[in-house]
N, C-alpha and C positions, 0 to 999 in steps of 0.2 A: 232784655225787654220782653214782656209777655205780649203776645199778639193773639187777638181773637177775631174770627171771621164776623163780618157784619151780619146782623140778624136777617133771616130770609124774608121776613115781612117787608123790610125796607128795600132789599134788592128787588122783590116782586113789584113794589110800587114804582121803582124806576123802570122796570121792564114794561110796565103799562104806560110809560110816558108821563108819570106823575111826579111832582116834586114832593119829597118827604115833608110832612107837615109837623105841627107842634106835637102831635100824638105819637110820632115815630119813636123808636127805641133810642136809648142813649148811644152816642158814638162809641166805637170800639177804642181800645187803649192806643192803637196806632191808626191814624195819626192823631196826636193830641196838640198839635200846633200847625201853623201854615206850612204847606208844601210848595216848593219852588219847582216849576217846570220850565227848563231852559229851552228856548227856541234859537238855534244858531243862525238865524236869518232875521232881517228887518221885519217890522209889522207889515201886514197886507198881503204876504205871499201865501202859497198853498199850505206850507207847513205851519205858519202862524194861524191860519184859519182853522186847520184841524186841531192844533194844540189848544186853542181857545174853546172850541166846542167840547173837547174832552175835559178840559179843566173845569168848565162850568158845571158839568154833571158829576164829576168826581167831587167837587166842592159840596154839591147838594147831598151826595151819598155819604160823605164823611162828616158833614157839618163843620168843615174847616175850609179856610181859603186855600185855593190852589192858584198861586201867583205866577203869571207868565213873565218870564225874564228873557227878553230878547238880547242875544249876544251875537250880533253879526260879525263875520270875519272868517268864516270857514273853520278854523281850528280852535277859535277862542272858546266856543261853547263846549265842545267835547273835552278840551283840556280842563276847563273849569269843573265839569262833572266828574271826570276821571280822578281829579285831585280833591274832590269834596269828601266830607265825612260819609262813610258807608252806612247811613242810618235810615235811608228811605225818604229823607226830607229834601233831597236834591235829585231831580230826575231830568231827563232830556228826551224830547221828541225830535227825531231826525229822519231824513230820507235815507234810503239804502245807498244812494250816492248823495253827498260826498263821503258818508261815513266810511265806506270800505274802499274808496278810491283815492281820496286826498293823501292818506298815509303812503300810498304807493307812487305818488307823483311828486312829493316833497317831504322834507324832514318835518316831523311833528313831535311835540313834547309828550306824547302818550302812545300807548300801544292799544289799538282797538280791541284785539282779541284777548289781551292780558288785563287791561285796566277797566273795561266796560263789559257789562253783561246785559243781554237782551231780556226785557221783561215781557212785553207783548207787541206783536206785530198788529198795528191798529188798522191799517187799510192797505189794500192793493190798489195801485195807481194806474191810471191810463193817461198816456200823453196825447196831446193834440197838436198837430202842426198847423199853426195859424199864420195867415198872411195879411199884410196891411192892404186896405182897399186901394191905396195909391199904387200898389204893385201891379194891379190889373190881373192877378192870378185868380182863376176860378177853379183850378184843379191842380193836383200834384203833377199832372202832365205839363201844365203851363210852367210851373216852377222849374221842373227838371229840364225842360226844353230851353228855357231862358238861361239857366245855369250852364248848360252845355254850349250854348251859343256864345257866352261871354264868361269863360272860366274866371272865378275869383271876383267878378264884378258885383254879384249879389251879396248882401250882408245878412247875417242872422245874429240875434241877441241871445244872451243867456244870463243866468244869475252869477256868473263868474267862471274863470278858468277852473276846470275840474268839477263843475256842478253837473247835476243830472242832465240839465238841458244841453250843456256842451257835449257831454259824452254820447248821449243818445243821438244828437244831431250828427256827430262824427260817424256813428254807425250808419245813419241814413245816407250820408254823403258817400261812404264806401259802397253801400249796396246799390246806390243809384249811379255811381261813377261820375260824380259831379264835384266841382270845387266851389265853395262859398267862403266868404271871409267872416270869421268869428269876431263879434263885438261884445266883450264881457261887461256886465254891469254889476253893481253891488246889491244883488238881491233880485228876486223874481219880479217884484212889483215894478221897479224902474225898467227892467228888461222888457216887460210887456208894454209899458207905457211907450217905449221906443217904437214898438210895432204900431201902436195906436196912432202915433203922430207921424208915422212914415219915415222916421229916422233910419230904420232898418226894414227890410222887406218881409222877414219871417222869423218865427220862433217856434221851438218845440217845447211845450210846457204841459204840466199836468192839468187835467180837465177841471180840477177844483179851482184853479186860478183863472181858467179861460172861459168857463161855461157862461158866465154873465155877459161878457163882452161879445161872445159869439152869438148868443141869443138876442142881444140888442142890435146886432148887425154892424158893430164897430170894427170887427175883424171877420175874416172868412176862414173857416176850418177846412183844411184840405185833406187831412188824414188823421186817423186815430190809431194808436197802437193796439195790437191784439188782432183777433180774428172776427170780431163782431162789430156791427155798426152801433152807434149810440143815438137814441132819440133826441138827446140834447144837442147833437151835432149833425143836423141833416146835411146830406151831401158829402160828408167826410168819409172817404173809403177806408176800410181797415188796412193797416200796413201789410198784414199777412197775405192779403189777396194780391198785393203788388210785389212785395218782397218777402216771400215766405221765410218764417223763422227769424225775422229781424229782431235783434235786441234781447234784453234780459228783463225779466219781470222787476218792476220797481214797487217799493212799499214805503210806508212810514211806520216807525216803531218807537217804543219808549224804552229807554235804557237807564241803568243805575250804575254806580261804582261796583266793580266786580266783587269786592269783599262785603257787600251788603248781605246781612244774614239771610239764610234761606227762608226762614219763617216770614220775614218781611217781604222778600221777593215774591213768595207765594201769595201773600196777602195782596200785594200790588197787582200781580198778574190776575188774580181772581176778580178784583174790583174793576180794573181797567177793562177786562173782558166783559164784565157785566154791563159797563157803560157803553162800550163800542157796539155790542150786539143788542142793546135795548132798542125797541122799535123806534122810539123818537129820535135817537142818535143815528141809527142805521139808515133810517129813511132820509135824514138830512144829508148823510154822506152820499147816498145813491143819487139824490137830486143833483149833487155836484159832480157826478160821474165817477165816483170811487166806490170800491166794494169793501165793506167792513170785513175784517179778518178775525182777530181774536186769538190767533196762534200764539202760544205762550211757552215759557220755560225752555226745556232742552230742545224741543222741536224748532222753536224760533232761533235759538242760539246756533243750531246746525245750519239754518238758512243763511245766517250772517257769515259763518265760516265758508260756506259754499260760494256765496256771492263774492267774498273777498278773493277767492282763488280764481273765479271766472273773470271778474273785472281785471284782476292782475294780469292775466294772460293777454287780454285785449290792450291794456295800457302798455305793456312791454312790446307787443307786436307793432303798435302804432307810435311808440316812443312819445307818449303824451306826458306833458308836464303842467303843473299848476304854478301860478305866480307865488 
């Protein structure tokens, strides 16, 4: 298949936040039919929000539909993409966890490092620890004190066993020396809803999911990962000021079947990077509290391998398992 880079005039229009119009150049030979972007979680979560934003602007850039295909269930989406035709028309956007963690906690019908290849790291994520107003917690000190006073009595939700929310919360529990009971849900959206209704006391989730409910006052943000405060989360202290060095950087990224031809991988990486770093998309990501990345190719693939090893050490040390 012959692959041509998209004309610079069209990429420039996108960088200016403009939608290509009728006078734009003809689409390149790839893609010449709709592309499917698999989201391995239900609609409404942070990954779904990010995927739909990227799909919208890729569709405009390519003059082709980019169809979001939600395949919740942990391993269903990665298996589907790993076994799809390596032609660039079936992609996946996924978080660093569970991509590199689930295969180390349960048997899966694919090999992350052998069957999938990273195209572009789309965003670097920040997690926020949010608490239900019914909990009465106004700070991380309140939560930790309550957890130490009644070990195991407090609950926290997550998108499921082995999800990023689960693993990062386990890191926090270890650092703080507390016990809390994990309540897994099927996806980020229902897990956050459980905090909103007071079914559970807290949740650690990415800021792209929690920004709106925090700003509306429906939940209180106690902490954010990293070393900097965020304007969107007033009063939330950075993790590193309380527990220095806690956690591993989290990200979203787009993947394809490993055998996808290099010319197509390069084309995908080029165009996804153009979209992610365009002012209109980058600004929308930053409003949600995530930082656009654009890291592509071998550099991104190296990050995937590194995170696989680092999380593997933590999983083995804590004997973590997924359902």
